[in-house]
PDB file of N, H, CA, C and O in Angstrom:
ATOM      1  N   MET A   1       0.855  -1.216  -0.036  1.00  0.00           N
ATOM      2  CA  MET A   1       0.012   0.019  -0.041  1.00  0.00           C
ATOM      3  C   MET A   1       0.923   1.221   0.083  1.00  0.00           C
ATOM      4  O   MET A   1       1.547   1.490   1.109  1.00  0.00           O
ATOM      5  N   LYS A   2       0.954   1.943  -1.066  1.00  0.00           N
ATOM      6  H   LYS A   2       0.446   1.724  -1.899  1.00  0.00           H
ATOM      7  CA  LYS A   2       1.683   3.196  -1.222  1.00  0.00           C
ATOM      8  C   LYS A   2       0.809   4.355  -0.902  1.00  0.00           C
ATOM      9  O   LYS A   2      -0.157   4.593  -1.626  1.00  0.00           O
ATOM     10  N   ILE A   3       1.091   5.116   0.166  1.00  0.00           N
ATOM     11  H   ILE A   3       1.876   4.922   0.755  1.00  0.00           H
ATOM     12  CA  ILE A   3       0.375   6.262   0.581  1.00  0.00           C
ATOM     13  C   ILE A   3       1.079   7.509   0.535  1.00  0.00           C
ATOM     14  O   ILE A   3       2.222   7.582   0.987  1.00  0.00           O
ATOM     15  N   ALA A   4       0.464   8.557  -0.003  1.00  0.00           N
ATOM     16  H   ALA A   4      -0.465   8.498  -0.370  1.00  0.00           H
ATOM     17  CA  ALA A   4       1.114   9.892  -0.093  1.00  0.00           C
ATOM     18  C   ALA A   4       0.984  10.528   1.273  1.00  0.00           C
ATOM     19  O   ALA A   4      -0.051  11.130   1.561  1.00  0.00           O
ATOM     20  N   ILE A   5       2.013  10.420   2.148  1.00  0.00           N
ATOM     21  H   ILE A   5       2.853   9.931   1.915  1.00  0.00           H
ATOM     22  CA  ILE A   5       1.937  10.972   3.456  1.00  0.00           C
ATOM     23  C   ILE A   5       2.681  12.302   3.524  1.00  0.00           C
ATOM     24  O   ILE A   5       3.729  12.469   2.901  1.00  0.00           O
ATOM     25  N   GLN A   6       2.114  13.273   4.307  1.00  0.00           N
ATOM     26  H   GLN A   6       1.262  13.138   4.813  1.00  0.00           H
ATOM     27  CA  GLN A   6       2.779  14.493   4.521  1.00  0.00           C
ATOM     28  C   GLN A   6       2.986  14.680   6.013  1.00  0.00           C
ATOM     29  O   GLN A   6       2.123  14.352   6.827  1.00  0.00           O
ATOM     30  N   TYR A   7       4.103  15.194   6.339  1.00  0.00           N
ATOM     31  H   TYR A   7       4.804  15.461   5.678  1.00  0.00           H
ATOM     32  CA  TYR A   7       4.410  15.367   7.808  1.00  0.00           C
ATOM     33  C   TYR A   7       4.285  16.778   8.158  1.00  0.00           C
ATOM     34  O   TYR A   7       4.662  17.641   7.365  1.00  0.00           O
ATOM     35  N   VAL A   8       3.758  17.083   9.347  1.00  0.00           N
ATOM     36  H   VAL A   8       3.452  16.382   9.991  1.00  0.00           H
ATOM     37  CA  VAL A   8       3.676  18.468   9.845  1.00  0.00           C
ATOM     38  C   VAL A   8       4.696  18.644  11.007  1.00  0.00           C
ATOM     39  O   VAL A   8       4.639  17.977  12.041  1.00  0.00           O
ATOM     40  N   ASN A   9       5.595  19.557  10.765  1.00  0.00           N
ATOM     41  H   ASN A   9       5.641  20.099   9.926  1.00  0.00           H
ATOM     42  CA  ASN A   9       6.685  19.744  11.756  1.00  0.00           C
ATOM     43  C   ASN A   9       6.470  21.064  12.533  1.00  0.00           C
ATOM     44  O   ASN A   9       5.863  22.031  12.074  1.00  0.00           O
ATOM     45  N   ASP A  10       7.021  20.999  13.731  1.00  0.00           N
ATOM     46  H   ASP A  10       7.515  20.213  14.104  1.00  0.00           H
ATOM     47  CA  ASP A  10       7.006  22.304  14.524  1.00  0.00           C
ATOM     48  C   ASP A  10       8.175  23.182  14.103  1.00  0.00           C
ATOM     49  O   ASP A  10       8.897  22.806  13.180  1.00  0.00           O
ATOM     50  N   ILE A  11       8.389  24.289  14.708  1.00  0.00           N
ATOM     51  H   ILE A  11       7.802  24.594  15.458  1.00  0.00           H
ATOM     52  CA  ILE A  11       9.454  25.241  14.277  1.00  0.00           C
ATOM     53  C   ILE A  11      10.813  24.611  14.485  1.00  0.00           C
ATOM     54  O   ILE A  11      11.763  25.075  13.855  1.00  0.00           O
ATOM     55  N   ASN A  12      10.989  23.599  15.310  1.00  0.00           N
ATOM     56  H   ASN A  12      10.217  23.223  15.821  1.00  0.00           H
ATOM     57  CA  ASN A  12      12.168  22.956  15.558  1.00  0.00           C
ATOM     58  C   ASN A  12      12.451  21.743  14.649  1.00  0.00           C
ATOM     59  O   ASN A  12      13.471  21.067  14.777  1.00  0.00           O
ATOM     60  N   GLY A  13      11.529  21.506  13.751  1.00  0.00           N
ATOM     61  H   GLY A  13      10.700  22.056  13.647  1.00  0.00           H
ATOM     62  CA  GLY A  13      11.681  20.401  12.878  1.00  0.00           C
ATOM     63  C   GLY A  13      11.209  19.002  13.379  1.00  0.00           C
ATOM     64  O   GLY A  13      11.400  17.969  12.737  1.00  0.00           O
ATOM     65  N   ASN A  14      10.569  19.059  14.595  1.00  0.00           N
ATOM     66  H   ASN A  14      10.414  19.898  15.117  1.00  0.00           H
ATOM     67  CA  ASN A  14       9.992  17.784  15.179  1.00  0.00           C
ATOM     68  C   ASN A  14       8.660  17.492  14.530  1.00  0.00           C
ATOM     69  O   ASN A  14       7.822  18.380  14.370  1.00  0.00           O
ATOM     70  N   ILE A  15       8.474  16.245  14.159  1.00  0.00           N
ATOM     71  H   ILE A  15       9.154  15.524  14.290  1.00  0.00           H
ATOM     72  CA  ILE A  15       7.248  15.843  13.548  1.00  0.00           C
ATOM     73  C   ILE A  15       6.125  15.865  14.638  1.00  0.00           C
ATOM     74  O   ILE A  15       6.202  15.234  15.693  1.00  0.00           O
ATOM     75  N   GLN A  16       5.089  16.646  14.276  1.00  0.00           N
ATOM     76  H   GLN A  16       5.026  17.159  13.420  1.00  0.00           H
ATOM     77  CA  GLN A  16       3.955  16.836  15.191  1.00  0.00           C
ATOM     78  C   GLN A  16       2.674  16.075  14.760  1.00  0.00           C
ATOM     79  O   GLN A  16       1.833  15.721  15.586  1.00  0.00           O
ATOM     80  N   ALA A  17       2.566  15.844  13.449  1.00  0.00           N
ATOM     81  H   ALA A  17       3.249  16.131  12.778  1.00  0.00           H
ATOM     82  CA  ALA A  17       1.385  15.272  12.889  1.00  0.00           C
ATOM     83  C   ALA A  17       1.622  14.618  11.496  1.00  0.00           C
ATOM     84  O   ALA A  17       2.632  14.925  10.862  1.00  0.00           O
ATOM     85  N   VAL A  18       0.790  13.794  11.039  1.00  0.00           N
ATOM     86  H   VAL A  18      -0.031  13.545  11.554  1.00  0.00           H
ATOM     87  CA  VAL A  18       0.830  13.202   9.774  1.00  0.00           C
ATOM     88  C   VAL A  18      -0.473  13.434   9.059  1.00  0.00           C
ATOM     89  O   VAL A  18      -1.548  13.309   9.646  1.00  0.00           O
ATOM     90  N   GLN A  19      -0.374  13.778   7.766  1.00  0.00           N
ATOM     91  H   GLN A  19       0.499  13.879   7.290  1.00  0.00           H
ATOM     92  CA  GLN A  19      -1.551  13.998   6.921  1.00  0.00           C
ATOM     93  C   GLN A  19      -1.475  13.023   5.799  1.00  0.00           C
ATOM     94  O   GLN A  19      -0.431  12.788   5.191  1.00  0.00           O
ATOM     95  N   LEU A  20      -2.659  12.449   5.541  1.00  0.00           N
ATOM     96  H   LEU A  20      -3.507  12.640   6.035  1.00  0.00           H
ATOM     97  CA  LEU A  20      -2.815  11.586   4.314  1.00  0.00           C
ATOM     98  C   LEU A  20      -4.231  11.872   3.749  1.00  0.00           C
ATOM     99  O   LEU A  20      -5.108  12.394   4.437  1.00  0.00           O
ATOM    100  N   PRO A  21      -4.406  11.492   2.431  1.00  0.00           N
ATOM    101  CA  PRO A  21      -5.694  11.691   1.749  1.00  0.00           C
ATOM    102  C   PRO A  21      -6.776  10.996   2.515  1.00  0.00           C
ATOM    103  O   PRO A  21      -6.542   9.957   3.131  1.00  0.00           O
ATOM    104  N   LEU A  22      -7.973  11.565   2.484  1.00  0.00           N
ATOM    105  H   LEU A  22      -8.163  12.409   1.983  1.00  0.00           H
ATOM    106  CA  LEU A  22      -9.104  10.934   3.210  1.00  0.00           C
ATOM    107  C   LEU A  22      -9.411   9.571   2.739  1.00  0.00           C
ATOM    108  O   LEU A  22      -9.746   8.701   3.543  1.00  0.00           O
ATOM    109  N   THR A  23      -9.310   9.341   1.448  1.00  0.00           N
ATOM    110  H   THR A  23      -9.037  10.048   0.795  1.00  0.00           H
ATOM    111  CA  THR A  23      -9.556   7.962   0.934  1.00  0.00           C
ATOM    112  C   THR A  23      -8.659   6.937   1.518  1.00  0.00           C
ATOM    113  O   THR A  23      -9.071   5.815   1.813  1.00  0.00           O
ATOM    114  N   GLU A  24      -7.358   7.343   1.694  1.00  0.00           N
ATOM    115  H   GLU A  24      -7.024   8.254   1.454  1.00  0.00           H
ATOM    116  CA  GLU A  24      -6.400   6.425   2.285  1.00  0.00           C
ATOM    117  C   GLU A  24      -6.729   6.230   3.750  1.00  0.00           C
ATOM    118  O   GLU A  24      -6.692   5.100   4.237  1.00  0.00           O
ATOM    119  N   TRP A  25      -7.043   7.275   4.455  1.00  0.00           N
ATOM    120  H   TRP A  25      -7.074   8.193   4.059  1.00  0.00           H
ATOM    121  CA  TRP A  25      -7.385   7.246   5.869  1.00  0.00           C
ATOM    122  C   TRP A  25      -8.555   6.225   6.108  1.00  0.00           C
ATOM    123  O   TRP A  25      -8.505   5.404   7.024  1.00  0.00           O
ATOM    124  N   GLU A  26      -9.584   6.317   5.256  1.00  0.00           N
ATOM    125  H   GLU A  26      -9.625   6.984   4.512  1.00  0.00           H
ATOM    126  CA  GLU A  26     -10.744   5.400   5.320  1.00  0.00           C
ATOM    127  C   GLU A  26     -10.311   3.991   5.106  1.00  0.00           C
ATOM    128  O   GLU A  26     -10.825   3.078   5.751  1.00  0.00           O
ATOM    129  N   LYS A  27      -9.346   3.779   4.185  1.00  0.00           N
ATOM    130  H   LYS A  27      -8.928   4.521   3.660  1.00  0.00           H
ATOM    131  CA  LYS A  27      -8.864   2.393   3.956  1.00  0.00           C
ATOM    132  C   LYS A  27      -8.139   1.878   5.182  1.00  0.00           C
ATOM    133  O   LYS A  27      -8.292   0.717   5.561  1.00  0.00           O
ATOM    134  N   VAL A  28      -7.340   2.753   5.809  1.00  0.00           N
ATOM    135  H   VAL A  28      -7.215   3.696   5.501  1.00  0.00           H
ATOM    136  CA  VAL A  28      -6.625   2.351   7.018  1.00  0.00           C
ATOM    137  C   VAL A  28      -7.607   2.007   8.161  1.00  0.00           C
ATOM    138  O   VAL A  28      -7.433   1.027   8.886  1.00  0.00           O
ATOM    139  N   LEU A  29      -8.656   2.865   8.289  1.00  0.00           N
ATOM    140  H   LEU A  29      -8.797   3.661   7.701  1.00  0.00           H
ATOM    141  CA  LEU A  29      -9.675   2.562   9.340  1.00  0.00           C
ATOM    142  C   LEU A  29     -10.373   1.235   9.061  1.00  0.00           C
ATOM    143  O   LEU A  29     -10.632   0.445   9.969  1.00  0.00           O
ATOM    144  N   ASN A  30     -10.673   1.009   7.774  1.00  0.00           N
ATOM    145  H   ASN A  30     -10.463   1.651   7.036  1.00  0.00           H
ATOM    146  CA  ASN A  30     -11.386  -0.192   7.420  1.00  0.00           C
ATOM    147  C   ASN A  30     -10.561  -1.449   7.798  1.00  0.00           C
ATOM    148  O   ASN A  30     -11.102  -2.408   8.348  1.00  0.00           O
ATOM    149  N   LYS A  31      -9.233  -1.427   7.491  1.00  0.00           N
ATOM    150  H   LYS A  31      -8.794  -0.648   7.044  1.00  0.00           H
ATOM    151  CA  LYS A  31      -8.375  -2.510   7.808  1.00  0.00           C
ATOM    152  C   LYS A  31      -8.232  -2.674   9.323  1.00  0.00           C
ATOM    153  O   LYS A  31      -8.220  -3.796   9.827  1.00  0.00           O
ATOM    154  N   LEU A  32      -8.127  -1.595  10.023  1.00  0.00           N
ATOM    155  H   LEU A  32      -8.136  -0.683   9.613  1.00  0.00           H
ATOM    156  CA  LEU A  32      -7.993  -1.641  11.458  1.00  0.00           C
ATOM    157  C   LEU A  32      -9.292  -2.277  12.039  1.00  0.00           C
ATOM    158  O   LEU A  32      -9.213  -3.095  12.955  1.00  0.00           O
ATOM    159  N   LYS A  33     -10.455  -1.912  11.521  1.00  0.00           N
ATOM    160  H   LYS A  33     -10.520  -1.247  10.777  1.00  0.00           H
ATOM    161  CA  LYS A  33     -11.726  -2.461  12.056  1.00  0.00           C
ATOM    162  C   LYS A  33     -11.726  -3.990  11.793  1.00  0.00           C
ATOM    163  O   LYS A  33     -12.151  -4.758  12.656  1.00  0.00           O
ATOM    164  N   LYS A  34     -11.263  -4.421  10.634  1.00  0.00           N
ATOM    165  H   LYS A  34     -10.918  -3.797   9.934  1.00  0.00           H
ATOM    166  CA  LYS A  34     -11.231  -5.873  10.359  1.00  0.00           C
ATOM    167  C   LYS A  34     -10.228  -6.612  11.268  1.00  0.00           C
ATOM    168  O   LYS A  34     -10.509  -7.729  11.701  1.00  0.00           O
ATOM    169  N   TYR A  35      -9.053  -5.998  11.564  1.00  0.00           N
ATOM    170  H   TYR A  35      -8.825  -5.090  11.212  1.00  0.00           H
ATOM    171  CA  TYR A  35      -8.076  -6.604  12.543  1.00  0.00           C
ATOM    172  C   TYR A  35      -8.731  -6.664  13.912  1.00  0.00           C
ATOM    173  O   TYR A  35      -8.568  -7.661  14.615  1.00  0.00           O
ATOM    174  N   GLU A  36      -9.433  -5.679  14.300  1.00  0.00           N
ATOM    175  H   GLU A  36      -9.565  -4.869  13.730  1.00  0.00           H
ATOM    176  CA  GLU A  36     -10.034  -5.641  15.599  1.00  0.00           C
ATOM    177  C   GLU A  36     -11.116  -6.748  15.746  1.00  0.00           C
ATOM    178  O   GLU A  36     -11.239  -7.404  16.780  1.00  0.00           O
ATOM    179  N   GLN A  37     -11.879  -6.907  14.661  1.00  0.00           N
ATOM    180  H   GLN A  37     -11.780  -6.374  13.822  1.00  0.00           H
ATOM    181  CA  GLN A  37     -12.931  -8.019  14.693  1.00  0.00           C
ATOM    182  C   GLN A  37     -12.258  -9.334  14.697  1.00  0.00           C
ATOM    183  O   GLN A  37     -12.737 -10.245  15.373  1.00  0.00           O
ATOM    184  N   ALA A  38     -11.152  -9.512  13.975  1.00  0.00           N
ATOM    185  H   ALA A  38     -10.763  -8.772  13.427  1.00  0.00           H
ATOM    186  CA  ALA A  38     -10.431 -10.841  13.972  1.00  0.00           C
ATOM    187  C   ALA A  38      -9.907 -11.081  15.361  1.00  0.00           C
ATOM    188  O   ALA A  38     -10.039 -12.209  15.835  1.00  0.00           O
ATOM    189  N   LEU A  39      -9.330 -10.140  16.056  1.00  0.00           N
ATOM    190  H   LEU A  39      -9.223  -9.223  15.671  1.00  0.00           H
ATOM    191  CA  LEU A  39      -8.761 -10.309  17.373  1.00  0.00           C
ATOM    192  C   LEU A  39      -9.867 -10.648  18.431  1.00  0.00           C
ATOM    193  O   LEU A  39      -9.721 -11.506  19.301  1.00  0.00           O
ATOM    194  N   GLU A  40     -10.966  -9.899  18.265  1.00  0.00           N
ATOM    195  H   GLU A  40     -11.085  -9.202  17.557  1.00  0.00           H
ATOM    196  CA  GLU A  40     -12.172 -10.235  19.073  1.00  0.00           C
ATOM    197  C   GLU A  40     -12.656 -11.640  18.919  1.00  0.00           C
ATOM    198  O   GLU A  40     -12.923 -12.339  19.896  1.00  0.00           O
ATOM    199  N   LEU A  41     -12.768 -12.049  17.680  1.00  0.00           N
ATOM    200  H   LEU A  41     -12.552 -11.482  16.886  1.00  0.00           H
ATOM    201  CA  LEU A  41     -13.241 -13.506  17.370  1.00  0.00           C
ATOM    202  C   LEU A  41     -12.200 -14.446  17.963  1.00  0.00           C
ATOM    203  O   LEU A  41     -12.573 -15.448  18.574  1.00  0.00           O
ATOM    204  N   ARG A  42     -10.916 -14.164  17.807  1.00  0.00           N
ATOM    205  H   ARG A  42     -10.613 -13.350  17.311  1.00  0.00           H
ATOM    206  CA  ARG A  42      -9.864 -15.068  18.312  1.00  0.00           C
ATOM    207  C   ARG A  42      -9.935 -15.163  19.806  1.00  0.00           C
ATOM    208  O   ARG A  42      -9.750 -16.240  20.372  1.00  0.00           O
ATOM    209  N   SER A  43     -10.203 -14.040  20.464  1.00  0.00           N
ATOM    210  H   SER A  43     -10.354 -13.165  20.004  1.00  0.00           H
ATOM    211  CA  SER A  43     -10.328 -14.021  21.933  1.00  0.00           C
ATOM    212  C   SER A  43     -11.606 -14.788  22.398  1.00  0.00           C
ATOM    213  O   SER A  43     -11.583 -15.504  23.399  1.00  0.00           O
ATOM    214  N   ASP A  44     -12.699 -14.613  21.649  1.00  0.00           N
ATOM    215  H   ASP A  44     -12.718 -14.031  20.836  1.00  0.00           H
ATOM    216  CA  ASP A  44     -13.975 -15.374  22.013  1.00  0.00           C
ATOM    217  C   ASP A  44     -13.717 -16.821  21.792  1.00  0.00           C
ATOM    218  O   ASP A  44     -14.143 -17.608  22.638  1.00  0.00           O
ATOM    219  N   LEU A  45     -13.054 -17.278  20.732  1.00  0.00           N
ATOM    220  H   LEU A  45     -12.708 -16.639  20.045  1.00  0.00           H
ATOM    221  CA  LEU A  45     -12.848 -18.660  20.491  1.00  0.00           C
ATOM    222  C   LEU A  45     -11.884 -19.274  21.526  1.00  0.00           C
ATOM    223  O   LEU A  45     -12.062 -20.418  21.944  1.00  0.00           O
ATOM    224  N   LYS A  46     -10.892 -18.520  21.922  1.00  0.00           N
ATOM    225  H   LYS A  46     -10.748 -17.591  21.583  1.00  0.00           H
ATOM    226  CA  LYS A  46      -9.988 -19.030  22.973  1.00  0.00           C
ATOM    227  C   LYS A  46     -10.829 -19.252  24.257  1.00  0.00           C
ATOM    228  O   LYS A  46     -10.696 -20.298  24.893  1.00  0.00           O
ATOM    229  N   GLU A  47     -11.694 -18.281  24.649  1.00  0.00           N
ATOM    230  H   GLU A  47     -11.802 -17.431  24.132  1.00  0.00           H
ATOM    231  CA  GLU A  47     -12.470 -18.399  25.840  1.00  0.00           C
ATOM    232  C   GLU A  47     -13.389 -19.619  25.696  1.00  0.00           C
ATOM    233  O   GLU A  47     -13.492 -20.391  26.649  1.00  0.00           O
ATOM    234  N   ALA A  48     -14.027 -19.824  24.616  1.00  0.00           N
ATOM    235  H   ALA A  48     -13.943 -19.197  23.842  1.00  0.00           H
ATOM    236  CA  ALA A  48     -14.929 -20.964  24.398  1.00  0.00           C
ATOM    237  C   ALA A  48     -14.164 -22.311  24.594  1.00  0.00           C
ATOM    238  O   ALA A  48     -14.628 -23.211  25.293  1.00  0.00           O
ATOM    239  N   PHE A  49     -12.967 -22.405  23.940  1.00  0.00           N
ATOM    240  H   PHE A  49     -12.590 -21.673  23.372  1.00  0.00           H
ATOM    241  CA  PHE A  49     -12.213 -23.626  24.076  1.00  0.00           C
ATOM    242  C   PHE A  49     -11.729 -23.806  25.522  1.00  0.00           C
ATOM    243  O   PHE A  49     -11.670 -24.949  25.974  1.00  0.00           O
ATOM    244  N   ASP A  50     -11.388 -22.785  26.256  1.00  0.00           N
ATOM    245  H   ASP A  50     -11.435 -21.856  25.889  1.00  0.00           H
ATOM    246  CA  ASP A  50     -10.985 -22.883  27.608  1.00  0.00           C
ATOM    247  C   ASP A  50     -12.190 -23.422  28.449  1.00  0.00           C
ATOM    248  O   ASP A  50     -12.022 -24.272  29.324  1.00  0.00           O
ATOM    249  N   GLN A  51     -13.383 -22.903  28.153  1.00  0.00           N
ATOM    250  H   GLN A  51     -13.519 -22.212  27.443  1.00  0.00           H
ATOM    251  CA  GLN A  51     -14.592 -23.389  28.875  1.00  0.00           C
ATOM    252  C   GLN A  51     -14.867 -24.853  28.593  1.00  0.00           C
ATOM    253  O   GLN A  51     -15.259 -25.606  29.484  1.00  0.00           O
ATOM    254  N   VAL A  52     -14.655 -25.257  27.323  1.00  0.00           N
ATOM    255  H   VAL A  52     -14.337 -24.645  26.599  1.00  0.00           H
ATOM    256  CA  VAL A  52     -14.891 -26.667  27.004  1.00  0.00           C
ATOM    257  C   VAL A  52     -13.895 -27.556  27.701  1.00  0.00           C
ATOM    258  O   VAL A  52     -14.238 -28.667  28.106  1.00  0.00           O
ATOM    259  N   ALA A  53     -12.635 -27.084  27.857  1.00  0.00           N
ATOM    260  H   ALA A  53     -12.356 -26.182  27.529  1.00  0.00           H
ATOM    261  CA  ALA A  53     -11.652 -27.904  28.491  1.00  0.00           C
ATOM    262  C   ALA A  53     -12.037 -28.070  30.003  1.00  0.00           C
ATOM    263  O   ALA A  53     -11.876 -29.147  30.579  1.00  0.00           O
ATOM    264  N   VAL A  54     -12.537 -26.992  30.603  1.00  0.00           N
ATOM    265  H   VAL A  54     -12.667 -26.118  30.135  1.00  0.00           H
ATOM    266  CA  VAL A  54     -12.961 -27.059  32.035  1.00  0.00           C
ATOM    267  C   VAL A  54     -14.163 -28.035  32.173  1.00  0.00           C
ATOM    268  O   VAL A  54     -14.267 -28.788  33.141  1.00  0.00           O
ATOM    269  N   LEU A  55     -15.025 -27.990  31.205  1.00  0.00           N
ATOM    270  H   LEU A  55     -14.941 -27.379  30.419  1.00  0.00           H
ATOM    271  CA  LEU A  55     -16.257 -28.845  31.308  1.00  0.00           C
ATOM    272  C   LEU A  55     -15.832 -30.327  31.136  1.00  0.00           C
ATOM    273  O   LEU A  55     -16.374 -31.227  31.777  1.00  0.00           O
ATOM    274  N   LYS A  56     -14.846 -30.536  30.251  1.00  0.00           N
ATOM    275  H   LYS A  56     -14.405 -29.805  29.731  1.00  0.00           H
ATOM    276  CA  LYS A  56     -14.413 -31.941  30.020  1.00  0.00           C
ATOM    277  C   LYS A  56     -13.772 -32.473  31.273  1.00  0.00           C
ATOM    278  O   LYS A  56     -13.817 -33.682  31.501  1.00  0.00           O
ATOM    279  N   LYS A  57     -13.195 -31.664  32.072  1.00  0.00           N
ATOM    280  H   LYS A  57     -13.158 -30.682  31.886  1.00  0.00           H
ATOM    281  CA  LYS A  57     -12.516 -32.090  33.359  1.00  0.00           C
ATOM    282  C   LYS A  57     -13.518 -32.340  34.535  1.00  0.00           C
ATOM    283  O   LYS A  57     -13.224 -33.031  35.511  1.00  0.00           O
ATOM    284  N   GLN A  58     -14.654 -31.759  34.372  1.00  0.00           N
ATOM    285  H   GLN A  58     -14.893 -31.198  33.580  1.00  0.00           H
ATOM    286  CA  GLN A  58     -15.625 -31.883  35.492  1.00  0.00           C
ATOM    287  C   GLN A  58     -16.243 -33.279  35.497  1.00  0.00           C
ATOM    288  O   GLN A  58     -16.432 -33.922  34.464  1.00  0.00           O
ATOM    289  N   LYS A  59     -16.538 -33.697  36.688  1.00  0.00           N
ATOM    290  H   LYS A  59     -16.385 -33.175  37.527  1.00  0.00           H
ATOM    291  CA  LYS A  59     -17.180 -35.011  36.855  1.00  0.00           C
ATOM    292  C   LYS A  59     -18.604 -34.804  37.232  1.00  0.00           C
ATOM    293  O   LYS A  59     -18.966 -33.731  37.715  1.00  0.00           O
ATOM    294  N   GLY A  60     -19.450 -35.824  37.021  1.00  0.00           N
ATOM    295  H   GLY A  60     -19.155 -36.695  36.628  1.00  0.00           H
ATOM    296  CA  GLY A  60     -20.926 -35.612  37.358  1.00  0.00           C
ATOM    297  C   GLY A  60     -21.715 -35.254  36.162  1.00  0.00           C
ATOM    298  O   GLY A  60     -21.256 -35.326  35.023  1.00  0.00           O
ATOM    299  N   HIS A  61     -22.942 -34.858  36.454  1.00  0.00           N
ATOM    300  H   HIS A  61     -23.315 -34.799  37.380  1.00  0.00           H
ATOM    301  CA  HIS A  61     -23.914 -34.538  35.410  1.00  0.00           C
ATOM    302  C   HIS A  61     -23.459 -33.387  34.574  1.00  0.00           C
ATOM    303  O   HIS A  61     -23.121 -32.308  35.062  1.00  0.00           O
ATOM    304  N   LYS A  62     -23.462 -33.662  33.257  1.00  0.00           N
ATOM    305  H   LYS A  62     -23.736 -34.538  32.860  1.00  0.00           H
ATOM    306  CA  LYS A  62     -23.199 -32.534  32.293  1.00  0.00           C
ATOM    307  C   LYS A  62     -24.426 -32.186  31.571  1.00  0.00           C
ATOM    308  O   LYS A  62     -25.219 -33.060  31.220  1.00  0.00           O
ATOM    309  N   GLN A  63     -24.613 -30.915  31.331  1.00  0.00           N
ATOM    310  H   GLN A  63     -23.969 -30.205  31.615  1.00  0.00           H
ATOM    311  CA  GLN A  63     -25.814 -30.457  30.669  1.00  0.00           C
ATOM    312  C   GLN A  63     -25.725 -30.719  29.136  1.00  0.00           C
ATOM    313  O   GLN A  63     -24.694 -30.459  28.516  1.00  0.00           O
ATOM    314  N   THR A  64     -26.754 -31.204  28.584  1.00  0.00           N
ATOM    315  H   THR A  64     -27.592 -31.415  29.087  1.00  0.00           H
ATOM    316  CA  THR A  64     -26.694 -31.467  27.134  1.00  0.00           C
ATOM    317  C   THR A  64     -27.001 -30.169  26.351  1.00  0.00           C
ATOM    318  O   THR A  64     -27.570 -29.238  26.920  1.00  0.00           O
ATOM    319  N   LEU A  65     -26.645 -30.100  25.107  1.00  0.00           N
ATOM    320  H   LEU A  65     -26.183 -30.856  24.645  1.00  0.00           H
ATOM    321  CA  LEU A  65     -26.924 -28.948  24.283  1.00  0.00           C
ATOM    322  C   LEU A  65     -28.447 -28.661  24.210  1.00  0.00           C
ATOM    323  O   LEU A  65     -28.865 -27.506  24.282  1.00  0.00           O
ATOM    324  N   ASN A  66     -29.209 -29.654  24.075  1.00  0.00           N
ATOM    325  H   ASN A  66     -28.869 -30.593  24.016  1.00  0.00           H
ATOM    326  CA  ASN A  66     -30.654 -29.470  24.022  1.00  0.00           C
ATOM    327  C   ASN A  66     -31.192 -28.805  25.265  1.00  0.00           C
ATOM    328  O   ASN A  66     -31.983 -27.864  25.225  1.00  0.00           O
ATOM    329  N   ASP A  67     -30.688 -29.382  26.445  1.00  0.00           N
ATOM    330  H   ASP A  67     -30.045 -30.147  26.477  1.00  0.00           H
ATOM    331  CA  ASP A  67     -31.081 -28.700  27.756  1.00  0.00           C
ATOM    332  C   ASP A  67     -30.683 -27.280  27.849  1.00  0.00           C
ATOM    333  O   ASP A  67     -31.444 -26.423  28.298  1.00  0.00           O
ATOM    334  N   PHE A  68     -29.455 -27.026  27.410  1.00  0.00           N
ATOM    335  H   PHE A  68     -28.837 -27.722  27.045  1.00  0.00           H
ATOM    336  CA  PHE A  68     -28.966 -25.612  27.494  1.00  0.00           C
ATOM    337  C   PHE A  68     -29.880 -24.719  26.509  1.00  0.00           C
ATOM    338  O   PHE A  68     -30.315 -23.644  26.923  1.00  0.00           O
ATOM    339  N   LEU A  69     -30.155 -25.147  25.270  1.00  0.00           N
ATOM    340  H   LEU A  69     -29.801 -26.020  24.935  1.00  0.00           H
ATOM    341  CA  LEU A  69     -30.962 -24.369  24.393  1.00  0.00           C
ATOM    342  C   LEU A  69     -32.377 -24.167  24.944  1.00  0.00           C
ATOM    343  O   LEU A  69     -32.967 -23.095  24.809  1.00  0.00           O
ATOM    344  N   ASN A  70     -32.915 -25.249  25.580  1.00  0.00           N
ATOM    345  H   ASN A  70     -32.436 -26.120  25.689  1.00  0.00           H
ATOM    346  CA  ASN A  70     -34.292 -25.084  26.145  1.00  0.00           C
ATOM    347  C   ASN A  70     -34.354 -24.071  27.288  1.00  0.00           C
ATOM    348  O   ASN A  70     -35.434 -23.562  27.589  1.00  0.00           O
ATOM    349  N   GLU A  71     -33.270 -23.777  27.907  1.00  0.00           N
ATOM    350  H   GLU A  71     -32.393 -24.191  27.662  1.00  0.00           H
ATOM    351  CA  GLU A  71     -33.229 -22.801  28.980  1.00  0.00           C
ATOM    352  C   GLU A  71     -33.312 -21.415  28.473  1.00  0.00           C
ATOM    353  O   GLU A  71     -33.717 -20.499  29.189  1.00  0.00           O
ATOM    354  N   LEU A  72     -32.925 -21.243  27.220  1.00  0.00           N
ATOM    355  H   LEU A  72     -32.596 -21.987  26.639  1.00  0.00           H
ATOM    356  CA  LEU A  72     -32.874 -19.853  26.599  1.00  0.00           C
ATOM    357  C   LEU A  72     -34.226 -19.311  26.376  1.00  0.00           C
ATOM    358  O   LEU A  72     -34.369 -18.194  25.879  1.00  0.00           O
TER     359      LEU A  72
END
């Protein structure tokens, strides 16, 4: 991805901000949103697998999927 970036410097030459075309900014935001969604999904899946592992270790009566769905 080649982006035409412009830097805004203060009077000492230190970079204070970055400017880029709005269309490029929207593309960056879109990609960021997709990455955030993927990370959230990954986190949710990890939590679900951890819960399954805990359930597999438990002894005694285990709730069936049908029973669980009927409670909803």
